[in-house]
N, C-alpha and C positions, 0 to 999 in steps of 0.2 A: 503494499498499500502507499504509490510515493507521496510522500507531503511536499506539496511545491512552494508554499510559500505561505505567510500566516498575515492577517491585518487584525490588529487589535486581538482582540479574544477567537477569531475565525481563521480555522484551520482549513484550506483550501486545497484539497488531494484529490487522487482518483483511486481504484481500487484496483487490484492487479489481476484480476480476471472478470472485465468489463462484458465478456460473452460477444464480443466483434462489435460492438454498439459503436455509432458514431461518436465521436470526439466528445467528452463534456468531463467536467470537472464538479465535484460536490465538495460542499462548504458545510463547515458545524465546528460548534465550540467543544472545546476539549475533545476528549476521547473519540477518533471518527465510526459513527452511528448507522445504522442502515436506512435510517429516516433522516439521514443528512439532505440538505438544497439541493437540488442536479439542477446545472447549465450549461448547456450545449452551447458549442462553437460553430460558427457560421463559415462558410465560406468564401464570406466578404469581409474576414475580420473581428466581427462582433461576434455578441452573446446572446442567447434567450433562456429565458428561465424554462423550465422545465418544471419544475416544482420548488415549492417551498417548505417542504416537510418539515423541516426544525424550524419553522417561523421565526423567521429573521426579521427583523423591523424592517418598514419600506425604505426609510431614512438608509440606513445602514444596508439592505438589500443592490440600493442604487450605486450608493457606493462602490460596492464590491465589484457590481457588473462594470464600473467604470475601470477598477483594475484591474479586472480579467483579460478586458479589453485591451488594457494597455500592454498585459503580459501573454498577449496573443501566440507571438513568434515562441515566445521561450516555453509556454504550455503545450505548443504543437511539438518543436524539438523534444521536449521532455516525452511526450506521449509515442513518437516514434521510437524515442531512445529505446524507453523500455518495453514497449510492447514490440519490439523489431522489426516496424515496418517502413518500408519508403514511403506510402501513400497514407493520404488519412481520408476516411469516409467522413463528409458531415451530416448534420441535420438535414440542413438547408444551405 
């Protein structure tokens, strides 16, 4: 379970077994849990909320979405390195 970075008390990560899903990250507080918030990365360099299961407050979620978009290339590189893939599948 690679932890990519942390913003205040929010951890941004992905699971080691993502079942060939399109590229995305999870956000949670503290220890990663299965009910973490899920954010899809898009082919245009942005991101879309899949779910907010960990109920992050909208103000914090907006800030996290901006940071994830700013770290787009870092996240894509980490995804390729971790899953040993040359190309990335996107949600849209």
